[in-house]
C-alpha beads as a LAMMPS data file, in Angstrom:
LAMMPS data file: protein, C-alpha beads

92 atoms
91 bonds

1 atom types
1 bond types

-500.0 500.0 xlo xhi
-500.0 500.0 ylo yhi
-500.0 500.0 zlo zhi

Masses

1 110.0

Atoms # bond

1 1 1 42.946 21.728 -30.441
2 1 1 42.743 19.842 -27.152
3 1 1 38.425 20.128 -26.281
4 1 1 39.565 18.909 -22.152
5 1 1 43.063 20.127 -21.230
6 1 1 42.673 20.022 -17.271
7 1 1 42.046 16.806 -15.436
8 1 1 39.815 20.013 -13.500
9 1 1 37.587 19.388 -16.548
10 1 1 37.319 16.114 -17.017
11 1 1 36.266 15.607 -13.649
12 1 1 33.433 18.343 -13.530
13 1 1 32.854 17.668 -17.228
14 1 1 31.615 13.098 -15.800
15 1 1 30.144 14.675 -13.431
16 1 1 27.420 16.551 -15.357
17 1 1 27.306 13.058 -17.725
18 1 1 26.271 11.018 -13.964
19 1 1 24.015 13.761 -13.209
20 1 1 22.022 14.103 -16.444
21 1 1 21.784 10.201 -16.077
22 1 1 21.081 10.240 -13.048
23 1 1 17.830 11.970 -13.205
24 1 1 16.966 10.889 -16.480
25 1 1 17.217 7.483 -14.936
26 1 1 14.497 8.598 -11.969
27 1 1 12.862 10.116 -14.512
28 1 1 11.586 6.582 -16.681
29 1 1 11.699 4.396 -13.154
30 1 1 8.997 5.810 -11.358
31 1 1 6.879 3.197 -10.373
32 1 1 4.649 2.486 -7.487
33 1 1 3.548 0.110 -5.109
34 1 1 -0.066 -0.823 -5.684
35 1 1 -3.301 0.335 -3.997
36 1 1 -6.312 -1.404 -2.364
37 1 1 -9.500 -0.539 -1.320
38 1 1 -11.480 -1.211 0.736
39 1 1 -14.811 -0.272 2.711
40 1 1 -16.287 -2.774 5.664
41 1 1 -19.161 -1.770 7.659
42 1 1 -19.613 -3.707 10.907
43 1 1 -22.775 -4.950 12.281
44 1 1 -24.129 -7.561 15.032
45 1 1 -25.352 -10.667 14.098
46 1 1 -25.956 -14.155 14.517
47 1 1 -23.411 -16.267 13.245
48 1 1 -23.752 -20.360 13.763
49 1 1 -19.637 -21.143 14.197
50 1 1 -20.665 -24.542 15.988
51 1 1 -24.239 -25.151 14.737
52 1 1 -25.780 -23.224 17.625
53 1 1 -26.619 -19.743 17.102
54 1 1 -24.816 -16.563 19.324
55 1 1 -24.507 -13.028 17.930
56 1 1 -21.463 -12.064 16.715
57 1 1 -19.815 -9.432 15.011
58 1 1 -20.034 -9.239 11.015
59 1 1 -17.937 -6.875 8.612
60 1 1 -20.079 -6.060 5.777
61 1 1 -22.684 -8.693 6.912
62 1 1 -20.460 -12.362 6.586
63 1 1 -18.725 -13.756 9.114
64 1 1 -15.319 -14.649 8.817
65 1 1 -15.100 -11.513 6.921
66 1 1 -14.226 -11.775 3.751
67 1 1 -10.760 -12.139 1.828
68 1 1 -7.949 -9.560 1.522
69 1 1 -6.483 -10.573 -2.016
70 1 1 -2.923 -8.728 -1.625
71 1 1 0.897 -9.360 -2.107
72 1 1 4.266 -7.911 -0.270
73 1 1 4.186 -3.838 -0.134
74 1 1 0.361 -3.833 -1.193
75 1 1 -1.338 -0.641 0.451
76 1 1 -4.753 -1.262 1.928
77 1 1 -6.621 1.437 2.467
78 1 1 -8.784 -0.167 4.963
79 1 1 -12.726 2.769 5.125
80 1 1 -14.441 0.959 8.879
81 1 1 -17.965 2.101 9.651
82 1 1 -19.127 1.159 12.799
83 1 1 -22.787 0.024 13.502
84 1 1 -21.390 -1.267 16.793
85 1 1 -23.090 0.147 19.829
86 1 1 -18.694 -0.595 21.255
87 1 1 -15.190 0.399 20.020
88 1 1 -14.228 -2.508 17.161
89 1 1 -10.863 -3.181 17.626
90 1 1 -9.190 -5.395 14.105
91 1 1 -5.833 -6.621 14.328
92 1 1 -3.686 -8.514 11.485

Bonds

1 1 1 2
2 1 2 3
3 1 3 4
4 1 4 5
5 1 5 6
6 1 6 7
7 1 7 8
8 1 8 9
9 1 9 10
10 1 10 11
11 1 11 12
12 1 12 13
13 1 13 14
14 1 14 15
15 1 15 16
16 1 16 17
17 1 17 18
18 1 18 19
19 1 19 20
20 1 20 21
21 1 21 22
22 1 22 23
23 1 23 24
24 1 24 25
25 1 25 26
26 1 26 27
27 1 27 28
28 1 28 29
29 1 29 30
30 1 30 31
31 1 31 32
32 1 32 33
33 1 33 34
34 1 34 35
35 1 35 36
36 1 36 37
37 1 37 38
38 1 38 39
39 1 39 40
40 1 40 41
41 1 41 42
42 1 42 43
43 1 43 44
44 1 44 45
45 1 45 46
46 1 46 47
47 1 47 48
48 1 48 49
49 1 49 50
50 1 50 51
51 1 51 52
52 1 52 53
53 1 53 54
54 1 54 55
55 1 55 56
56 1 56 57
57 1 57 58
58 1 58 59
59 1 59 60
60 1 60 61
61 1 61 62
62 1 62 63
63 1 63 64
64 1 64 65
65 1 65 66
66 1 66 67
67 1 67 68
68 1 68 69
69 1 69 70
70 1 70 71
71 1 71 72
72 1 72 73
73 1 73 74
74 1 74 75
75 1 75 76
76 1 76 77
77 1 77 78
78 1 78 79
79 1 79 80
80 1 80 81
81 1 81 82
82 1 82 83
83 1 83 84
84 1 84 85
85 1 85 86
86 1 86 87
87 1 87 88
88 1 88 89
89 1 89 90
90 1 90 91
91 1 91 92
């Protein structure tokens, strides 16, 4: 007694098997890139970059600002609280 007697049945069975295998693979491989969260407060403050006092922009009271430790594909979420009297733009 043959279980599969037509080529179309074989293709259907193979297609079903591949679909189940793909779904199982997707279910067990659900890795996601890590998220890194930062909370920054931007203020004015005194800085001494060349030994001479001047007003500068501080991030969390620091100049230069805090280091960001991350690698390729990390998701960075940075909440910025601007306490300056003007708009603040940060780019990198």
